[in-house]
Backbone atoms as SQL, in Angstrom:
CREATE TABLE atoms (id INTEGER PRIMARY KEY, chain TEXT, resi INTEGER, resn TEXT, atom TEXT, x REAL, y REAL, z REAL);
INSERT INTO atoms VALUES
  (1, 'A', 1, 'MET', 'N', 26.049, -37.602, -37.559),
  (2, 'A', 1, 'MET', 'CA', 25.481, -38.158, -38.757),
  (3, 'A', 1, 'MET', 'C', 25.457, -37.128, -39.879),
  (4, 'A', 2, 'TYR', 'N', 25.361, -35.855, -39.559),
  (5, 'A', 2, 'TYR', 'CA', 25.298, -34.813, -40.571),
  (6, 'A', 2, 'TYR', 'C', 26.643, -34.107, -40.668),
  (7, 'A', 3, 'ALA', 'N', 27.042, -33.792, -41.867),
  (8, 'A', 3, 'ALA', 'CA', 28.339, -33.168, -42.093),
  (9, 'A', 3, 'ALA', 'C', 28.413, -31.800, -41.432),
  (10, 'A', 4, 'ALA', 'N', 29.556, -31.518, -40.870),
  (11, 'A', 4, 'ALA', 'CA', 29.855, -30.202, -40.293),
  (12, 'A', 4, 'ALA', 'C', 28.798, -29.726, -39.317),
  (13, 'A', 5, 'GLY', 'N', 28.172, -30.645, -38.589),
  (14, 'A', 5, 'GLY', 'CA', 27.214, -30.247, -37.573),
  (15, 'A', 5, 'GLY', 'C', 25.892, -29.739, -38.121),
  (16, 'A', 6, 'ASP', 'N', 25.639, -29.918, -39.405),
  (17, 'A', 6, 'ASP', 'CA', 24.388, -29.469, -40.004),
  (18, 'A', 6, 'ASP', 'C', 23.289, -30.446, -39.618),
  (19, 'A', 7, 'SER', 'N', 22.324, -29.995, -38.853),
  (20, 'A', 7, 'SER', 'CA', 21.244, -30.867, -38.409),
  (21, 'A', 7, 'SER', 'C', 19.998, -30.731, -39.282),
  (22, 'A', 8, 'THR', 'N', 20.118, -30.126, -40.444),
  (23, 'A', 8, 'THR', 'CA', 18.978, -29.947, -41.345),
  (24, 'A', 8, 'THR', 'C', 18.468, -31.297, -41.828),
  (25, 'A', 9, 'ILE', 'N', 17.162, -31.482, -41.728),
  (26, 'A', 9, 'ILE', 'CA', 16.518, -32.689, -42.230),
  (27, 'A', 9, 'ILE', 'C', 16.193, -32.439, -43.705),
  (28, 'A', 10, 'ARG', 'N', 16.753, -33.270, -44.579),
  (29, 'A', 10, 'ARG', 'CA', 16.550, -33.127, -46.021),
  (30, 'A', 10, 'ARG', 'C', 15.362, -33.993, -46.432),
  (31, 'A', 11, 'LEU', 'N', 14.462, -33.420, -47.226),
  (32, 'A', 11, 'LEU', 'CA', 13.226, -34.079, -47.629),
  (33, 'A', 11, 'LEU', 'C', 13.158, -34.247, -49.140),
  (34, 'A', 12, 'ALA', 'N', 12.533, -35.332, -49.566),
  (35, 'A', 12, 'ALA', 'CA', 12.147, -35.513, -50.966),
  (36, 'A', 12, 'ALA', 'C', 10.634, -35.711, -50.984),
  (37, 'A', 13, 'LEU', 'N', 9.941, -34.896, -51.751),
  (38, 'A', 13, 'LEU', 'CA', 8.489, -34.999, -51.876),
  (39, 'A', 13, 'LEU', 'C', 8.175, -35.852, -53.099),
  (40, 'A', 14, 'ILE', 'N', 7.512, -36.968, -52.864),
  (41, 'A', 14, 'ILE', 'CA', 7.154, -37.890, -53.937),
  (42, 'A', 14, 'ILE', 'C', 5.636, -37.940, -53.995),
  (43, 'A', 15, 'GLY', 'N', 5.102, -37.253, -54.980),
  (44, 'A', 15, 'GLY', 'CA', 3.662, -37.058, -55.113),
  (45, 'A', 15, 'GLY', 'C', 3.357, -35.606, -54.810),
  (46, 'A', 16, 'CYS', 'N', 3.212, -34.800, -55.859),
  (47, 'A', 16, 'CYS', 'CA', 3.130, -33.344, -55.695),
  (48, 'A', 16, 'CYS', 'C', 1.722, -32.798, -55.829),
  (49, 'A', 17, 'GLY', 'N', 0.729, -33.607, -55.525),
  (50, 'A', 17, 'GLY', 'CA', -0.645, -33.125, -55.533),
  (51, 'A', 17, 'GLY', 'C', -0.940, -32.314, -54.281),
  (52, 'A', 18, 'GLY', 'N', -2.205, -32.079, -54.042),
  (53, 'A', 18, 'GLY', 'CA', -2.608, -31.254, -52.910),
  (54, 'A', 18, 'GLY', 'C', -2.151, -31.795, -51.574),
  (55, 'A', 19, 'ARG', 'N', -2.314, -33.099, -51.345),
  (56, 'A', 19, 'ARG', 'CA', -1.901, -33.647, -50.057),
  (57, 'A', 19, 'ARG', 'C', -0.394, -33.675, -49.921),
  (58, 'A', 20, 'GLY', 'N', 0.309, -33.905, -51.020),
  (59, 'A', 20, 'GLY', 'CA', 1.769, -33.871, -50.967),
  (60, 'A', 20, 'GLY', 'C', 2.277, -32.500, -50.583),
  (61, 'A', 21, 'CYS', 'N', 1.714, -31.476, -51.199),
  (62, 'A', 21, 'CYS', 'CA', 2.121, -30.107, -50.846),
  (63, 'A', 21, 'CYS', 'C', 1.749, -29.797, -49.404),
  (64, 'A', 22, 'GLY', 'N', 0.590, -30.279, -48.973),
  (65, 'A', 22, 'GLY', 'CA', 0.195, -30.082, -47.583),
  (66, 'A', 22, 'GLY', 'C', 1.154, -30.753, -46.614),
  (67, 'A', 23, 'ALA', 'N', 1.631, -31.933, -46.966),
  (68, 'A', 23, 'ALA', 'CA', 2.601, -32.631, -46.115),
  (69, 'A', 23, 'ALA', 'C', 3.914, -31.863, -46.054),
  (70, 'A', 24, 'ALA', 'N', 4.327, -31.291, -47.182),
  (71, 'A', 24, 'ALA', 'CA', 5.558, -30.487, -47.192),
  (72, 'A', 24, 'ALA', 'C', 5.398, -29.274, -46.289),
  (73, 'A', 25, 'VAL', 'N', 4.267, -28.605, -46.376),
  (74, 'A', 25, 'VAL', 'CA', 4.012, -27.442, -45.528),
  (75, 'A', 25, 'VAL', 'C', 4.017, -27.854, -44.057),
  (76, 'A', 26, 'ASN', 'N', 3.410, -29.004, -43.741),
  (77, 'A', 26, 'ASN', 'CA', 3.436, -29.495, -42.361),
  (78, 'A', 26, 'ASN', 'C', 4.868, -29.697, -41.890),
  (79, 'A', 27, 'ALA', 'N', 5.722, -30.238, -42.751),
  (80, 'A', 27, 'ALA', 'CA', 7.131, -30.436, -42.391),
  (81, 'A', 27, 'ALA', 'C', 7.828, -29.098, -42.186),
  (82, 'A', 28, 'PHE', 'N', 7.551, -28.125, -43.056),
  (83, 'A', 28, 'PHE', 'CA', 8.173, -26.801, -42.927),
  (84, 'A', 28, 'PHE', 'C', 7.783, -26.138, -41.607),
  (85, 'A', 29, 'ASP', 'N', 6.550, -26.378, -41.176),
  (86, 'A', 29, 'ASP', 'CA', 6.036, -25.759, -39.953),
  (87, 'A', 29, 'ASP', 'C', 6.407, -26.525, -38.679),
  (88, 'A', 30, 'SER', 'N', 7.057, -27.658, -38.808),
  (89, 'A', 30, 'SER', 'CA', 7.389, -28.486, -37.653),
  (90, 'A', 30, 'SER', 'C', 8.424, -27.801, -36.769),
  (91, 'A', 31, 'PRO', 'N', 8.260, -27.887, -35.459),
  (92, 'A', 31, 'PRO', 'CA', 9.264, -27.341, -34.546),
  (93, 'A', 31, 'PRO', 'C', 10.496, -28.246, -34.434),
  (94, 'A', 32, 'HIS', 'N', 10.475, -29.401, -35.110),
  (95, 'A', 32, 'HIS', 'CA', 11.566, -30.367, -35.012),
  (96, 'A', 32, 'HIS', 'C', 12.581, -30.221, -36.138),
  (97, 'A', 33, 'GLY', 'N', 12.568, -29.108, -36.849),
  (98, 'A', 33, 'GLY', 'CA', 13.477, -28.851, -37.965),
  (99, 'A', 33, 'GLY', 'C', 14.858, -28.514, -37.495),
  (100, 'A', 34, 'PRO', 'N', 15.639, -27.876, -38.305),
  (101, 'A', 34, 'PRO', 'CA', 15.244, -27.291, -39.583),
  (102, 'A', 34, 'PRO', 'C', 15.124, -28.348, -40.683),
  (103, 'A', 35, 'VAL', 'N', 14.292, -28.027, -41.678),
  (104, 'A', 35, 'VAL', 'CA', 14.108, -28.918, -42.815),
  (105, 'A', 35, 'VAL', 'C', 14.351, -28.161, -44.112),
  (106, 'A', 36, 'LYS', 'N', 14.706, -28.908, -45.154),
  (107, 'A', 36, 'LYS', 'CA', 14.850, -28.376, -46.515),
  (108, 'A', 36, 'LYS', 'C', 14.273, -29.395, -47.468),
  (109, 'A', 37, 'LEU', 'N', 13.457, -28.943, -48.395),
  (110, 'A', 37, 'LEU', 'CA', 12.986, -29.796, -49.468),
  (111, 'A', 37, 'LEU', 'C', 14.056, -29.767, -50.551),
  (112, 'A', 38, 'VAL', 'N', 14.629, -30.929, -50.860),
  (113, 'A', 38, 'VAL', 'CA', 15.768, -30.978, -51.791),
  (114, 'A', 38, 'VAL', 'C', 15.463, -31.719, -53.088),
  (115, 'A', 39, 'ALA', 'N', 14.331, -32.434, -53.161),
  (116, 'A', 39, 'ALA', 'CA', 13.965, -33.139, -54.384),
  (117, 'A', 39, 'ALA', 'C', 12.447, -33.268, -54.447),
  (118, 'A', 40, 'MET', 'N', 11.925, -33.287, -55.673),
  (119, 'A', 40, 'MET', 'CA', 10.490, -33.434, -55.882),
  (120, 'A', 40, 'MET', 'C', 10.265, -34.391, -57.049),
  (121, 'A', 41, 'ALA', 'N', 9.194, -35.186, -56.950),
  (122, 'A', 41, 'ALA', 'CA', 8.871, -36.139, -58.010),
  (123, 'A', 41, 'ALA', 'C', 7.367, -36.297, -58.134),
  (124, 'A', 42, 'ASP', 'N', 6.919, -36.460, -59.371),
  (125, 'A', 42, 'ASP', 'CA', 5.513, -36.743, -59.635),
  (126, 'A', 42, 'ASP', 'C', 5.417, -37.427, -60.994),
  (127, 'A', 43, 'PHE', 'N', 4.338, -38.159, -61.206),
  (128, 'A', 43, 'PHE', 'CA', 4.110, -38.761, -62.523),
  (129, 'A', 43, 'PHE', 'C', 3.933, -37.685, -63.587),
  (130, 'A', 44, 'PHE', 'N', 3.326, -36.571, -63.197),
  (131, 'A', 44, 'PHE', 'CA', 2.910, -35.559, -64.156),
  (132, 'A', 44, 'PHE', 'C', 3.748, -34.286, -64.035),
  (133, 'A', 45, 'GLU', 'N', 4.347, -33.873, -65.122),
  (134, 'A', 45, 'GLU', 'CA', 5.208, -32.689, -65.168),
  (135, 'A', 45, 'GLU', 'C', 4.456, -31.430, -64.729),
  (136, 'A', 46, 'ASN', 'N', 3.211, -31.270, -65.175),
  (137, 'A', 46, 'ASN', 'CA', 2.470, -30.050, -64.838),
  (138, 'A', 46, 'ASN', 'C', 2.178, -29.955, -63.340),
  (139, 'A', 47, 'ARG', 'N', 1.877, -31.069, -62.724),
  (140, 'A', 47, 'ARG', 'CA', 1.617, -31.051, -61.273),
  (141, 'A', 47, 'ARG', 'C', 2.910, -30.760, -60.512),
  (142, 'A', 48, 'LEU', 'N', 4.019, -31.316, -60.965),
  (143, 'A', 48, 'LEU', 'CA', 5.326, -31.053, -60.367),
  (144, 'A', 48, 'LEU', 'C', 5.674, -29.571, -60.478),
  (145, 'A', 49, 'ALA', 'N', 5.524, -29.015, -61.666),
  (146, 'A', 49, 'ALA', 'CA', 5.865, -27.601, -61.886),
  (147, 'A', 49, 'ALA', 'C', 4.991, -26.681, -61.037),
  (148, 'A', 50, 'ASN', 'N', 3.701, -26.975, -60.975),
  (149, 'A', 50, 'ASN', 'CA', 2.799, -26.135, -60.183),
  (150, 'A', 50, 'ASN', 'C', 3.135, -26.213, -58.697),
  (151, 'A', 51, 'ALA', 'N', 3.397, -27.412, -58.199),
  (152, 'A', 51, 'ALA', 'CA', 3.738, -27.563, -56.786),
  (153, 'A', 51, 'ALA', 'C', 5.032, -26.825, -56.456),
  (154, 'A', 52, 'HIS', 'N', 6.019, -26.936, -57.324),
  (155, 'A', 52, 'HIS', 'CA', 7.285, -26.238, -57.089),
  (156, 'A', 52, 'HIS', 'C', 7.063, -24.728, -57.046),
  (157, 'A', 53, 'LYS', 'N', 6.277, -24.218, -57.967),
  (158, 'A', 53, 'LYS', 'CA', 5.997, -22.774, -58.018),
  (159, 'A', 53, 'LYS', 'C', 5.298, -22.299, -56.745),
  (160, 'A', 54, 'VAL', 'N', 4.252, -22.985, -56.351),
  (161, 'A', 54, 'VAL', 'CA', 3.477, -22.584, -55.178),
  (162, 'A', 54, 'VAL', 'C', 4.321, -22.677, -53.905),
  (163, 'A', 55, 'LEU', 'N', 5.021, -23.788, -53.726),
  (164, 'A', 55, 'LEU', 'CA', 5.834, -23.942, -52.513),
  (165, 'A', 55, 'LEU', 'C', 6.989, -22.934, -52.485),
  (166, 'A', 56, 'SER', 'N', 7.588, -22.666, -53.624),
  (167, 'A', 56, 'SER', 'CA', 8.692, -21.695, -53.673),
  (168, 'A', 56, 'SER', 'C', 8.224, -20.291, -53.335),
  (169, 'A', 57, 'GLU', 'N', 7.043, -19.930, -53.815),
  (170, 'A', 57, 'GLU', 'CA', 6.507, -18.599, -53.533),
  (171, 'A', 57, 'GLU', 'C', 6.190, -18.416, -52.053),
  (172, 'A', 58, 'GLN', 'N', 5.649, -19.448, -51.433),
  (173, 'A', 58, 'GLN', 'CA', 5.194, -19.323, -50.051),
  (174, 'A', 58, 'GLN', 'C', 6.226, -19.766, -49.013),
  (175, 'A', 59, 'TYR', 'N', 7.143, -20.666, -49.410),
  (176, 'A', 59, 'TYR', 'CA', 8.090, -21.249, -48.452),
  (177, 'A', 59, 'TYR', 'C', 9.500, -21.297, -49.039),
  (178, 'A', 60, 'GLY', 'N', 9.892, -20.243, -49.717),
  (179, 'A', 60, 'GLY', 'CA', 11.181, -20.214, -50.400),
  (180, 'A', 60, 'GLY', 'C', 12.376, -20.545, -49.520),
  (181, 'A', 61, 'ALA', 'N', 12.331, -20.156, -48.261),
  (182, 'A', 61, 'ALA', 'CA', 13.458, -20.407, -47.362),
  (183, 'A', 61, 'ALA', 'C', 13.667, -21.896, -47.091),
  (184, 'A', 62, 'TRP', 'N', 12.631, -22.708, -47.285),
  (185, 'A', 62, 'TRP', 'CA', 12.717, -24.147, -47.033),
  (186, 'A', 62, 'TRP', 'C', 12.933, -24.945, -48.321),
  (187, 'A', 63, 'MET', 'N', 13.026, -24.247, -49.436),
  (188, 'A', 63, 'MET', 'CA', 13.123, -24.913, -50.740),
  (189, 'A', 63, 'MET', 'C', 14.550, -24.861, -51.273),
  (190, 'A', 64, 'ASP', 'N', 15.050, -25.997, -51.706),
  (191, 'A', 64, 'ASP', 'CA', 16.341, -26.095, -52.388),
  (192, 'A', 64, 'ASP', 'C', 16.200, -27.185, -53.452),
  (193, 'A', 65, 'VAL', 'N', 15.330, -26.914, -54.439),
  (194, 'A', 65, 'VAL', 'CA', 15.005, -27.914, -55.454),
  (195, 'A', 65, 'VAL', 'C', 15.254, -27.328, -56.849),
  (196, 'A', 66, 'PRO', 'N', 16.513, -27.303, -57.279),
  (197, 'A', 66, 'PRO', 'CA', 16.796, -26.828, -58.629),
  (198, 'A', 66, 'PRO', 'C', 16.232, -27.807, -59.668),
  (199, 'A', 67, 'ALA', 'N', 16.209, -27.395, -60.909),
  (200, 'A', 67, 'ALA', 'CA', 15.617, -28.191, -61.985),
  (201, 'A', 67, 'ALA', 'C', 16.184, -29.606, -62.045),
  (202, 'A', 68, 'GLU', 'N', 17.464, -29.762, -61.754),
  (203, 'A', 68, 'GLU', 'CA', 18.064, -31.099, -61.848),
  (204, 'A', 68, 'GLU', 'C', 17.621, -32.045, -60.741),
  (205, 'A', 69, 'ARG', 'N', 16.887, -31.542, -59.748),
  (206, 'A', 69, 'ARG', 'CA', 16.347, -32.411, -58.701),
  (207, 'A', 69, 'ARG', 'C', 14.815, -32.409, -58.710),
  (208, 'A', 70, 'ARG', 'N', 14.232, -32.114, -59.866),
  (209, 'A', 70, 'ARG', 'CA', 12.783, -32.219, -60.084),
  (210, 'A', 70, 'ARG', 'C', 12.571, -33.286, -61.146),
  (211, 'A', 71, 'PHE', 'N', 11.790, -34.303, -60.796),
  (212, 'A', 71, 'PHE', 'CA', 11.668, -35.466, -61.658),
  (213, 'A', 71, 'PHE', 'C', 10.207, -35.766, -61.976),
  (214, 'A', 72, 'ALA', 'N', 9.933, -36.044, -63.240),
  (215, 'A', 72, 'ALA', 'CA', 8.582, -36.410, -63.672),
  (216, 'A', 72, 'ALA', 'C', 8.656, -37.744, -64.401),
  (217, 'A', 73, 'GLY', 'N', 7.585, -38.515, -64.271),
  (218, 'A', 73, 'GLY', 'CA', 7.508, -39.779, -64.975),
  (219, 'A', 73, 'GLY', 'C', 7.387, -40.960, -64.034),
  (220, 'A', 74, 'PHE', 'N', 7.364, -42.136, -64.644),
  (221, 'A', 74, 'PHE', 'CA', 7.103, -43.364, -63.898),
  (222, 'A', 74, 'PHE', 'C', 8.197, -43.704, -62.896),
  (223, 'A', 75, 'GLU', 'N', 9.454, -43.410, -63.182),
  (224, 'A', 75, 'GLU', 'CA', 10.569, -43.711, -62.275),
  (225, 'A', 75, 'GLU', 'C', 11.032, -42.487, -61.475),
  (226, 'A', 76, 'ALA', 'N', 10.263, -41.422, -61.505),
  (227, 'A', 76, 'ALA', 'CA', 10.648, -40.177, -60.832),
  (228, 'A', 76, 'ALA', 'C', 10.881, -40.385, -59.338),
  (229, 'A', 77, 'TRP', 'N', 10.075, -41.206, -58.708),
  (230, 'A', 77, 'TRP', 'CA', 10.214, -41.445, -57.270),
  (231, 'A', 77, 'TRP', 'C', 11.594, -41.989, -56.934),
  (232, 'A', 78, 'ARG', 'N', 12.111, -42.881, -57.765),
  (233, 'A', 78, 'ARG', 'CA', 13.415, -43.483, -57.520),
  (234, 'A', 78, 'ARG', 'C', 14.517, -42.431, -57.633),
  (235, 'A', 79, 'GLN', 'N', 14.408, -41.570, -58.629),
  (236, 'A', 79, 'GLN', 'CA', 15.400, -40.509, -58.810),
  (237, 'A', 79, 'GLN', 'C', 15.406, -39.550, -57.622),
  (238, 'A', 80, 'ALA', 'N', 14.221, -39.230, -57.102),
  (239, 'A', 80, 'ALA', 'CA', 14.140, -38.330, -55.950),
  (240, 'A', 80, 'ALA', 'C', 14.756, -38.976, -54.708),
  (241, 'A', 81, 'ILE', 'N', 14.461, -40.236, -54.471),
  (242, 'A', 81, 'ILE', 'CA', 15.042, -40.929, -53.322),
  (243, 'A', 81, 'ILE', 'C', 16.560, -40.999, -53.460),
  (244, 'A', 82, 'ASP', 'N', 17.050, -41.176, -54.665),
  (245, 'A', 82, 'ASP', 'CA', 18.496, -41.243, -54.898),
  (246, 'A', 82, 'ASP', 'C', 19.210, -39.933, -54.565),
  (247, 'A', 83, 'CYS', 'N', 18.479, -38.841, -54.442),
  (248, 'A', 83, 'CYS', 'CA', 19.069, -37.546, -54.060),
  (249, 'A', 83, 'CYS', 'C', 19.307, -37.452, -52.554),
  (250, 'A', 84, 'LEU', 'N', 18.741, -38.366, -51.809),
  (251, 'A', 84, 'LEU', 'CA', 18.821, -38.306, -50.348),
  (252, 'A', 84, 'LEU', 'C', 20.000, -39.111, -49.814),
  (253, 'A', 85, 'ARG', 'N', 20.370, -38.788, -48.573),
  (254, 'A', 85, 'ARG', 'CA', 21.407, -39.518, -47.845),
  (255, 'A', 85, 'ARG', 'C', 20.735, -40.346, -46.752),
  (256, 'A', 86, 'PRO', 'N', 21.409, -41.376, -46.277),
  (257, 'A', 86, 'PRO', 'CA', 20.838, -42.121, -45.153),
  (258, 'A', 86, 'PRO', 'C', 20.465, -41.170, -44.002),
  (259, 'A', 87, 'GLY', 'N', 19.284, -41.382, -43.457),
  (260, 'A', 87, 'GLY', 'CA', 18.798, -40.529, -42.380),
  (261, 'A', 87, 'GLY', 'C', 17.881, -39.417, -42.852),
  (262, 'A', 88, 'ASP', 'N', 17.900, -39.100, -44.153),
  (263, 'A', 88, 'ASP', 'CA', 16.981, -38.106, -44.698),
  (264, 'A', 88, 'ASP', 'C', 15.576, -38.708, -44.778),
  (265, 'A', 89, 'VAL', 'N', 14.599, -37.935, -45.277),
  (266, 'A', 89, 'VAL', 'CA', 13.209, -38.374, -45.274),
  (267, 'A', 89, 'VAL', 'C', 12.599, -38.303, -46.667),
  (268, 'A', 90, 'ALA', 'N', 12.040, -39.432, -47.110),
  (269, 'A', 90, 'ALA', 'CA', 11.230, -39.473, -48.332),
  (270, 'A', 90, 'ALA', 'C', 9.772, -39.378, -47.908),
  (271, 'A', 91, 'MET', 'N', 9.080, -38.413, -48.469),
  (272, 'A', 91, 'MET', 'CA', 7.661, -38.224, -48.160),
  (273, 'A', 91, 'MET', 'C', 6.862, -38.864, -49.290),
  (274, 'A', 92, 'LEU', 'N', 6.254, -40.017, -49.023),
  (275, 'A', 92, 'LEU', 'CA', 5.524, -40.777, -50.031),
  (276, 'A', 92, 'LEU', 'C', 4.053, -40.386, -49.981),
  (277, 'A', 93, 'THR', 'N', 3.649, -39.511, -50.882),
  (278, 'A', 93, 'THR', 'CA', 2.285, -38.984, -50.849),
  (279, 'A', 93, 'THR', 'C', 1.555, -39.201, -52.165),
  (280, 'A', 94, 'GLY', 'N', 2.144, -39.994, -53.057),
  (281, 'A', 94, 'GLY', 'CA', 1.520, -40.264, -54.357),
  (282, 'A', 94, 'GLY', 'C', 0.529, -41.408, -54.261),
  (283, 'A', 95, 'TYR', 'N', 0.362, -42.117, -55.366),
  (284, 'A', 95, 'TYR', 'CA', -0.614, -43.191, -55.450),
  (285, 'A', 95, 'TYR', 'C', -0.253, -44.354, -54.536),
  (286, 'A', 96, 'ALA', 'N', -1.221, -44.803, -53.749),
  (287, 'A', 96, 'ALA', 'CA', -0.992, -45.850, -52.751),
  (288, 'A', 96, 'ALA', 'C', -0.531, -47.165, -53.376),
  (289, 'A', 97, 'GLY', 'N', -0.929, -47.445, -54.578),
  (290, 'A', 97, 'GLY', 'CA', -0.541, -48.689, -55.223),
  (291, 'A', 97, 'GLY', 'C', 0.959, -48.818, -55.434),
  (292, 'A', 98, 'PHE', 'N', 1.651, -47.702, -55.486),
  (293, 'A', 98, 'PHE', 'CA', 3.100, -47.721, -55.711),
  (294, 'A', 98, 'PHE', 'C', 3.905, -47.605, -54.419),
  (295, 'A', 99, 'ARG', 'N', 3.260, -47.324, -53.323),
  (296, 'A', 99, 'ARG', 'CA', 3.983, -47.073, -52.074),
  (297, 'A', 99, 'ARG', 'C', 4.770, -48.263, -51.539),
  (298, 'A', 100, 'PRO', 'N', 4.259, -49.494, -51.621),
  (299, 'A', 100, 'PRO', 'CA', 5.071, -50.588, -51.077),
  (300, 'A', 100, 'PRO', 'C', 6.466, -50.656, -51.709),
  (301, 'A', 101, 'ARG', 'N', 6.581, -50.551, -53.023),
  (302, 'A', 101, 'ARG', 'CA', 7.899, -50.608, -53.672),
  (303, 'A', 101, 'ARG', 'C', 8.735, -49.392, -53.314),
  (304, 'A', 102, 'GLN', 'N', 8.104, -48.227, -53.248),
  (305, 'A', 102, 'GLN', 'CA', 8.830, -47.011, -52.879),
  (306, 'A', 102, 'GLN', 'C', 9.377, -47.127, -51.460),
  (307, 'A', 103, 'LEU', 'N', 8.576, -47.645, -50.551),
  (308, 'A', 103, 'LEU', 'CA', 9.014, -47.840, -49.163),
  (309, 'A', 103, 'LEU', 'C', 10.182, -48.816, -49.106),
  (310, 'A', 104, 'GLU', 'N', 10.058, -49.946, -49.796),
  (311, 'A', 104, 'GLU', 'CA', 11.133, -50.934, -49.802),
  (312, 'A', 104, 'GLU', 'C', 12.443, -50.320, -50.289),
  (313, 'A', 105, 'TYR', 'N', 12.377, -49.555, -51.358),
  (314, 'A', 105, 'TYR', 'CA', 13.578, -48.940, -51.926),
  (315, 'A', 105, 'TYR', 'C', 14.207, -47.950, -50.940),
  (316, 'A', 106, 'ALA', 'N', 13.370, -47.118, -50.341),
  (317, 'A', 106, 'ALA', 'CA', 13.884, -46.139, -49.374),
  (318, 'A', 106, 'ALA', 'C', 14.543, -46.833, -48.187),
  (319, 'A', 107, 'VAL', 'N', 13.900, -47.859, -47.650),
  (320, 'A', 107, 'VAL', 'CA', 14.447, -48.574, -46.506),
  (321, 'A', 107, 'VAL', 'C', 15.778, -49.232, -46.879),
  (322, 'A', 108, 'GLU', 'N', 15.868, -49.811, -48.072),
  (323, 'A', 108, 'GLU', 'CA', 17.117, -50.419, -48.540),
  (324, 'A', 108, 'GLU', 'C', 18.260, -49.411, -48.539),
  (325, 'A', 109, 'LYS', 'N', 17.947, -48.148, -48.802),
  (326, 'A', 109, 'LYS', 'CA', 18.960, -47.096, -48.875),
  (327, 'A', 109, 'LYS', 'C', 19.185, -46.382, -47.541),
  (328, 'A', 110, 'GLY', 'N', 18.483, -46.785, -46.472),
  (329, 'A', 110, 'GLY', 'CA', 18.647, -46.152, -45.168),
  (330, 'A', 110, 'GLY', 'C', 17.918, -44.830, -45.035),
  (331, 'A', 111, 'ILE', 'N', 16.915, -44.617, -45.872),
  (332, 'A', 111, 'ILE', 'CA', 16.137, -43.374, -45.877),
  (333, 'A', 111, 'ILE', 'C', 14.916, -43.550, -44.981),
  (334, 'A', 112, 'ASN', 'N', 14.638, -42.557, -44.140),
  (335, 'A', 112, 'ASN', 'CA', 13.411, -42.552, -43.348),
  (336, 'A', 112, 'ASN', 'C', 12.236, -42.225, -44.262),
  (337, 'A', 113, 'VAL', 'N', 11.048, -42.649, -43.861),
  (338, 'A', 113, 'VAL', 'CA', 9.874, -42.483, -44.713),
  (339, 'A', 113, 'VAL', 'C', 8.715, -41.906, -43.923),
  (340, 'A', 114, 'PHE', 'N', 8.045, -40.936, -44.547),
  (341, 'A', 114, 'PHE', 'CA', 6.730, -40.467, -44.107),
  (342, 'A', 114, 'PHE', 'C', 5.775, -40.911, -45.208),
  (343, 'A', 115, 'MET', 'N', 4.701, -41.613, -44.824),
  (344, 'A', 115, 'MET', 'CA', 3.707, -42.051, -45.810),
  (345, 'A', 115, 'MET', 'C', 2.325, -41.571, -45.417),
  (346, 'A', 116, 'GLU', 'N', 1.613, -41.102, -46.406),
  (347, 'A', 116, 'GLU', 'CA', 0.201, -40.802, -46.234),
  (348, 'A', 116, 'GLU', 'C', -0.576, -42.116, -46.216),
  (349, 'A', 117, 'LYS', 'N', -1.743, -42.114, -45.576),
  (350, 'A', 117, 'LYS', 'CA', -2.630, -43.276, -45.662),
  (351, 'A', 117, 'LYS', 'C', -3.389, -43.158, -46.976),
  (352, 'A', 118, 'SER', 'N', -3.773, -44.179, -47.567),
  (353, 'A', 118, 'SER', 'CA', -3.539, -45.563, -47.240),
  (354, 'A', 118, 'SER', 'C', -2.155, -45.995, -47.711),
  (355, 'A', 119, 'PHE', 'N', -1.615, -47.008, -47.042),
  (356, 'A', 119, 'PHE', 'CA', -0.246, -47.422, -47.300),
  (357, 'A', 119, 'PHE', 'C', -0.129, -48.334, -48.504),
  (358, 'A', 120, 'ALA', 'N', -1.197, -49.000, -48.857),
  (359, 'A', 120, 'ALA', 'CA', -1.209, -49.914, -49.997),
  (360, 'A', 120, 'ALA', 'C', -2.662, -50.088, -50.429),
  (361, 'A', 121, 'THR', 'N', -2.843, -50.755, -51.559),
  (362, 'A', 121, 'THR', 'CA', -4.200, -50.899, -52.094),
  (363, 'A', 121, 'THR', 'C', -4.787, -52.296, -51.927),
  (364, 'A', 122, 'ASP', 'N', -3.967, -53.251, -51.470),
  (365, 'A', 122, 'ASP', 'CA', -4.455, -54.623, -51.340),
  (366, 'A', 122, 'ASP', 'C', -3.652, -55.355, -50.264),
  (367, 'A', 123, 'PRO', 'N', -4.149, -56.523, -49.821),
  (368, 'A', 123, 'PRO', 'CA', -3.437, -57.260, -48.761),
  (369, 'A', 123, 'PRO', 'C', -1.975, -57.585, -49.098),
  (370, 'A', 124, 'PRO', 'N', -1.642, -58.032, -50.319),
  (371, 'A', 124, 'PRO', 'CA', -0.213, -58.272, -50.592),
  (372, 'A', 124, 'PRO', 'C', 0.636, -57.007, -50.439),
  (373, 'A', 125, 'GLY', 'N', 0.110, -55.863, -50.836),
  (374, 'A', 125, 'GLY', 'CA', 0.829, -54.601, -50.670),
  (375, 'A', 125, 'GLY', 'C', 1.024, -54.249, -49.210),
  (376, 'A', 126, 'VAL', 'N', -0.009, -54.485, -48.401),
  (377, 'A', 126, 'VAL', 'CA', 0.099, -54.217, -46.965),
  (378, 'A', 126, 'VAL', 'C', 1.160, -55.119, -46.335),
  (379, 'A', 127, 'ARG', 'N', 1.195, -56.387, -46.748),
  (380, 'A', 127, 'ARG', 'CA', 2.226, -57.291, -46.222),
  (381, 'A', 127, 'ARG', 'C', 3.625, -56.808, -46.602),
  (382, 'A', 128, 'ARG', 'N', 3.798, -56.262, -47.797),
  (383, 'A', 128, 'ARG', 'CA', 5.099, -55.716, -48.212),
  (384, 'A', 128, 'ARG', 'C', 5.480, -54.531, -47.338),
  (385, 'A', 129, 'VAL', 'N', 4.515, -53.677, -47.033),
  (386, 'A', 129, 'VAL', 'CA', 4.767, -52.522, -46.173),
  (387, 'A', 129, 'VAL', 'C', 5.189, -52.992, -44.779),
  (388, 'A', 130, 'ILE', 'N', 4.479, -53.943, -44.227),
  (389, 'A', 130, 'ILE', 'CA', 4.812, -54.459, -42.899),
  (390, 'A', 130, 'ILE', 'C', 6.208, -55.069, -42.896),
  (391, 'A', 131, 'LYS', 'N', 6.530, -55.839, -43.911),
  (392, 'A', 131, 'LYS', 'CA', 7.839, -56.480, -43.995),
  (393, 'A', 131, 'LYS', 'C', 8.970, -55.457, -44.108),
  (394, 'A', 132, 'ALA', 'N', 8.738, -54.412, -44.892),
  (395, 'A', 132, 'ALA', 'CA', 9.774, -53.385, -45.067),
  (396, 'A', 132, 'ALA', 'C', 10.062, -52.691, -43.743);
């Protein structure tokens, strides 16, 4: 499934707050790697920049997120998922209200998903998550 025998798990972090960074660190520390963070997205540019700085300083060997794969704004999550290949992992750690659509999009593209709880904010959102 991976080119040239590369078994590296490629990650996109969507939601760069404290829990998102914690999830990235958990992935970096996993014995099931190797992993590389290849894309980052957040609604807020300052939170994205701070998360990139902190993670790069502490986990530089696991980081491969140049400026062109750092996305801020309302559609940033979609751009980050678009950087992944089927079988890679989108880490959905942002606002729960947006997770059902993010999950649906990732699944449509063959991307694996890690989601923080809660998965949705209301019963219709939960049904979308279950269906996806």
